[in-house]
Structure formats: C-alpha cells, structure tokens
C-alpha positions in Angstrom: -26.2 12.2 -224.0 -25.0 14.6 -221.3 -22.6 17.5 -221.7 -20.7 19.7 -219.3 -22.2 23.2 -218.7 -20.1 26.2 -219.7 -19.3 28.9 -217.2 -21.8 31.1 -219.0 -24.5 28.6 -218.7 -23.7 28.0 -215.0 -23.9 31.7 -214.3 -27.2 31.9 -216.2 -28.7 29.1 -214.2 -27.8 30.7 -210.9 -29.3 34.0 -212.0 -32.5 32.2 -212.9 -32.5 30.4 -209.5 -31.8 33.8 -207.8 -34.7 35.5 -209.6 -37.1 32.6 -208.8 -36.1 32.7 -205.1 -36.7 36.5 -205.0 -40.1 36.1 -206.6 -40.9 33.4 -204.0 -40.0 35.9 -201.2 -36.8 34.2 -200.1 -34.4 37.1 -200.3 -31.5 35.4 -198.5 -31.5 32.5 -200.9 -31.7 34.9 -203.8 -28.5 36.6 -202.6 -26.7 33.3 -202.2 -27.6 32.3 -205.8 -26.5 35.7 -207.1 -23.2 35.4 -205.3 -22.7 31.9 -206.8 -23.4 33.4 -210.3 -20.6 35.9 -209.7 -18.1 33.0 -209.3 -18.3 32.5 -213.0 -16.9 34.9 -215.5 -19.4 36.8 -217.6 -20.3 40.1 -219.3 -19.4 43.2 -217.3 -22.8 44.7 -217.8 -24.4 41.6 -216.5 -22.1 41.5 -213.5 -23.1 45.1 -212.7 -26.8 44.2 -212.9 -26.2 41.3 -210.5 -24.5 43.6 -208.0 -27.4 46.1 -208.3 -29.8 43.3 -207.5 -27.7 42.2 -204.5 -27.5 45.7 -203.2 -31.3 46.2 -203.6 -32.0 43.0 -201.7 -29.6 43.9 -198.9 -31.4 47.3 -198.7 -34.7 45.5 -198.4 -33.2 43.2 -195.7 -32.1 46.3 -193.8 -28.4 45.4 -194.2 -27.0 48.8 -195.3 -23.3 47.9 -194.8 -23.6 44.9 -197.2 -25.6 46.9 -199.7 -22.9 49.6 -199.5 -20.2 47.0 -200.4 -22.2 45.8 -203.4 -22.7 49.4 -204.7 -19.0 50.0 -204.1 -18.0 47.0 -206.2 -20.1 48.4 -209.1 -18.2 51.7 -209.0 -14.9 49.7 -209.1 -16.1 48.0 -212.2 -17.5 51.2 -213.8 -16.8 54.6 -212.2 -19.5 56.2 -214.3 -22.4 54.4 -212.6 -24.4 57.3 -211.2 -27.0 54.9 -209.8 -24.4 53.1 -207.7 -23.1 56.4 -206.2 -26.7 57.3 -205.5 -27.3 53.9 -203.9 -24.1 54.4 -201.7 -25.4 57.8 -200.6 -28.7 56.4 -199.5 -26.9 53.7 -197.5 -24.6 56.2 -195.9 -27.7 58.2 -194.9 -29.1 55.0 -193.3 -25.8 54.7 -191.4 -26.0 58.3 -190.2 -22.8 59.2 -192.2 -24.2 62.4 -193.7 -21.0 63.8 -195.1 -20.2 60.6 -197.0 -23.8 60.6 -198.3 -23.4 64.1 -199.5 -20.2 63.4 -201.4 -21.8 60.4 -203.1 -24.9 62.3 -204.1 -22.7 65.0 -205.6 -20.7 62.4 -207.4 -23.9 61.0 -208.9 -24.9 64.5 -210.2 -21.4 65.0 -211.7 -21.9 61.8 -213.7 -25.5 62.6 -214.5 -26.4 66.3 -214.3 -30.1 65.4 -214.7 -30.3 63.1 -211.7 -33.1 65.0 -209.9 -33.5 62.5 -207.0 -29.8 63.0 -206.1 -30.4 66.8 -206.1 -33.5 66.3 -204.0 -31.6 64.5 -201.2 -28.7 66.9 -201.4 -31.3 69.6 -200.7 -32.8 67.5 -197.9 -29.5 67.1 -196.2 -28.8 70.9 -196.3 -32.4 71.4 -195.1 -31.8 69.1 -192.1 -28.4 70.8 -191.4 -30.2 74.2 -191.3 -28.4 75.6 -194.3 -31.5 77.3 -195.8 -29.9 78.9 -198.8 -28.3 75.8 -200.1 -31.4 73.8 -199.4 -33.6 76.2 -201.4 -31.0 76.3 -204.2 -31.0 72.5 -204.6 -34.7 72.2 -204.3 -35.1 74.7 -207.0 -32.6 72.6 -209.0 -34.9 69.7 -208.6 -37.9 71.8 -209.8 -35.9 72.9 -212.9 -35.4 69.2 -213.8 -38.8 68.0 -212.6 -41.3 70.8 -212.7 -44.1 68.6 -211.2 -42.2 67.8 -208.0 -44.8 69.0 -205.5 -42.7 67.8 -202.6 -39.8 70.1 -203.5 -42.2 73.0 -203.7 -43.7 72.1 -200.3 -40.2 71.8 -198.7 -39.2 75.2 -200.0 -42.5 76.6 -198.6 -41.7 75.0 -195.3 -38.3 76.6 -195.1 -39.8 80.0 -195.9 -42.4 79.4 -193.2 -39.7 78.7 -190.6 -38.0 82.0 -191.7 -41.3 83.8 -191.3 -41.4 84.7 -195.0 -45.0 83.9 -195.1 -45.9 85.3 -198.6 -43.1 83.4 -200.2 -44.1 80.3 -198.3 -47.7 80.6 -199.4 -46.6 81.0 -203.0 -44.6 77.7 -202.9 -47.3 75.8 -201.1 -49.9 76.9 -203.5 -47.7 75.6 -206.4 -47.3 72.3 -204.5 -51.1 72.0 -204.2 -51.7 73.0 -207.8 -49.7 69.9 -208.8 -51.1 67.6 -206.1 -54.2 69.0 -204.4 -54.3 66.0 -202.0 -50.7 66.3 -200.6 -51.3 66.2 -196.8 -48.1 67.9 -195.8 -48.7 70.9 -198.1 -52.3 71.1 -196.7 -50.9 71.0 -193.2 -48.3 73.7 -193.9 -51.1 75.9 -195.4 -52.8 75.5 -192.0 -49.6 76.6 -190.3 -49.3 79.7 -192.5 -52.9 80.8 -192.1 -52.6 80.4 -188.3 -49.5 82.6 -188.3 -51.5 85.1 -190.4 -54.2 85.1 -187.8 -56.8 83.4 -190.0 -58.0 80.6 -187.7 -60.9 79.6 -189.9 -58.7 79.0 -193.0 -56.1 77.3 -190.8 -58.8 74.9 -189.4 -60.0 74.2 -192.9 -56.6 73.2 -194.2 -55.8 71.1 -191.1 -59.1 69.3 -191.7 -58.2 68.7 -195.3 -54.8 67.3 -194.3 -56.5 64.9 -191.8 -58.9 63.7 -194.5 -55.9 62.9 -196.8 -53.8 61.3 -194.0 -55.4 60.6 -190.6 -52.1 59.1 -189.4 -50.3 62.5 -189.3 -50.9 63.4 -185.7 -49.5 67.0 -186.0 -52.7 68.0 -187.9 -54.9 67.1 -184.9 -52.4 68.7 -182.5 -52.4 72.0 -184.3 -56.1 72.0 -184.9 -56.7 71.4 -181.2 -54.3 74.2 -180.2 -56.5 76.7 -182.1 -59.6 75.5 -180.3 -57.7 75.7 -177.0 -56.5 79.2 -177.7 -60.1 80.2 -178.5 -61.3 78.6 -175.2 -63.3 75.9 -177.0 -62.0 73.0 -174.8 -64.8 70.6 -175.7 -64.1 70.9 -179.4 -60.4 70.5 -178.7 -61.1 67.3 -176.8 -63.2 66.1 -179.7 -60.4 66.6 -182.2 -57.8 65.1 -179.9 -59.9 62.1 -179.2 -60.3 61.4 -182.9 -56.5 61.9 -183.3 -55.8 59.4 -180.6 -58.1 56.9 -182.1 -56.1 57.1 -185.4 -52.7 57.6 -183.7 -52.7 55.6 -180.4 -49.0 56.3 -179.7 -49.0 60.1 -180.3 -47.8 61.3 -176.9 -48.6 65.0 -177.4 -52.2 64.2 -178.3 -52.7 62.6 -174.9 -50.8 65.4 -173.2 -53.0 68.1 -174.8 -56.1 66.3 -173.9 -54.9 66.0 -170.3 -54.4 69.7 -170.3 -58.0 70.3 -171.5 -59.5 67.9 -169.0 -57.4 69.6 -166.2 -58.8 73.0 -167.2 -62.3 71.6 -167.1 -61.7 70.1 -163.6 -62.0 66.5 -164.8 -59.0 65.4 -162.8 -59.4 61.6 -163.3 -59.5 61.9 -167.1 -56.6 64.3 -167.0 -54.5 62.0 -164.9 -55.3 59.0 -167.1 -54.1 60.9 -170.2 -51.1 62.3 -168.5 -50.0 58.8 -167.4 -50.3 57.6 -171.0 -48.3 60.6 -172.3 -45.5 60.0 -169.7 -45.5 56.2 -170.4 -44.9 57.0 -174.1 -42.4 59.7 -173.5 -41.1 60.2 -169.9 -39.3 63.5 -170.8 -42.7 65.1 -171.4 -42.8 65.6 -167.6 -40.5 68.6 -168.0 -43.4 70.3 -169.8 -45.9 69.2 -167.2 -43.8 70.8 -164.4 -44.4 74.3 -165.7 -47.6 74.0 -167.7 -50.2 76.3 -166.2 -52.9 74.3 -167.9 -52.2 71.6 -165.3 -52.4 73.9 -162.2 -55.6 72.2 -161.0 -53.5 69.0 -160.5 -50.6 70.5 -158.6 -51.9 69.4 -155.1 -53.2 66.1 -156.3 -51.2 63.3 -154.6 -51.5 61.2 -157.9 -49.9 64.0 -159.8 -47.0 64.5 -157.4 -46.4 60.7 -157.4 -46.4 60.7 -161.2 -43.8 63.4 -161.3 -41.6 61.5 -159.0 -42.0 58.3 -160.9 -41.2 60.0 -164.2 -38.1 61.7 -162.8 -36.8 58.3 -161.6 -37.4 56.8 -165.1 -35.6 59.7 -166.8 -32.5 59.5 -164.5 -32.1 55.7 -164.4 
C-alpha cells in the first residue's frame, strides 16, 4: 500500500539527500537539495540550520555573494542570530567591503558579548586600517574572553614593534610563546625585536626557530639573510637564501637578495639569473634594482641594461 508523503517528510528526504551529496563531495548538488527542502514548510529552527548549511557551502565554493544572501535570510527569520551576522561580516571582508564587515561584526557582539572571534576580526580590521589604539583595545578584549589566544598576543606585540615600543612588544610576544612555543609568527617577530635591539645572535636563533616551525614563510629567510649581509657574510646569506628558495620557489625577494649577494661577490652570471627570476615574478622590483648599490657591479653589463629596459616595458604596458 502506498501513501502520499507529507510536506514534512518531503523536506526531511531532501535534507538527507543534501547531506549525502555533501558527504560525497558534490557541494552543488547538496545546495540544490537544500533549496528543494526549503520549498516545503517546516520548523523555523530547522530552516535556519538549512540556510547555515547553504551559506557554508557557498563559502566553500568561493561564492561569497550567494553565501551573504543565505546569511541575510537567517537574520530576517531571527534577528538575534549572532552567527549569521558574523558570517555576513566574513563575506563582506571577502568582497572587500570593510565597513559593512565591521558593522556586522559589531552587531554579532551586541547579540553575543562573548563572541571572541568577532572581536578578533574587529581588531584585525582596525589593525589593517592603522588604528593602533582600537586594534589593541579589541585584541585585549579577545584576550579577556579567551586568555589562551596566542595569536591576539602576537598581534598586539607586532603593533608595539611597529611603534618601536620594543619592551611592550617583547612582553606580548613572550606571552604568545608561553601559550604556544611553536607559533612561527611570534618566533619571527621575536627575531625582529632582537634585531632592532642589536642582538643579532638572538635574532638569528629566533628566525631559525621560525623556519623550523614553518619553512614556507619566506620572510624568515629574508630577514635572516639580511643580518648575514649586514655582517658581510655573503656566503652564509646565499646559503640561507638558497634554502629559502628551495622551500619558496615563488618568493621574489629571496631571488633578489641572492642576486645582490652574487653581484657583490662578482658572480655576474648567477646574479643576472636570479635578477631575471625576481623580475619575472614581480616586474616592479626593477625600481629597487635601479638604485641598489649592491648591484653596482652589473651597471655596465649589457644584459643588465637590457633587463631594465624589458622590465620597464612590462610595467608600462
């Protein structure tokens, strides 16, 4: 004996099909089934959950406009959904609409005053806008809610470093590393601080630790090599830069710095090869090359002059 399915059953069936499609890796099909489920009336909480699932999938598919619409529908159903405002904020950030993102993050914290991730990204936006005081205030708000947030401590330390408040920076970075001794950015920033303080040995130690934790962060190699270059140890700088290039084959400044080292050592062929690679990756780097004294040995080389001309053509076309 057959019977007609109720709207509730139909909705449930489509939800199951959507979930199975998602687990099978077919996100587009999952969204189609979720949208079909929404054609049938159901519990409001269930509808909101479906919309969250749709928004998350659109986010994974790199379709922020569609994810934004799904999150907005949630807020229309329930204006107290802090997670939906947070989701909208993240999509606005993806769409480079920083002011709308900020409004939505603040709305999320109005609804849920303990929403530490919303405060974190509020701080991050102010950090990127160059508003140090507000960035520090909201990073500290994050720490008050989540005392083990080592990234917030690191970010405050980074702001203090940029302001040349080195002791304050050191204090924050040490707290970050107390929580997570392996956090490569805090290790890197410790290197920056000790370099500014004139302690090259400690700076090198921290850059080395940062590299061991994340050998894909090219700035650690770059800063490490800069110390060796400053000390006149060009061969050691080349060794560091070569390792960096092996792990970061598209890091333009590593090729550029190695070109400078080779030029100072009179190894013009190697210098030209690295300079070509750097310019290929980033033609604007030629502006540095024009005035860089480290490349003086190449000034009269026909290959260098031709490379400058080619790069200028690429930049202006």
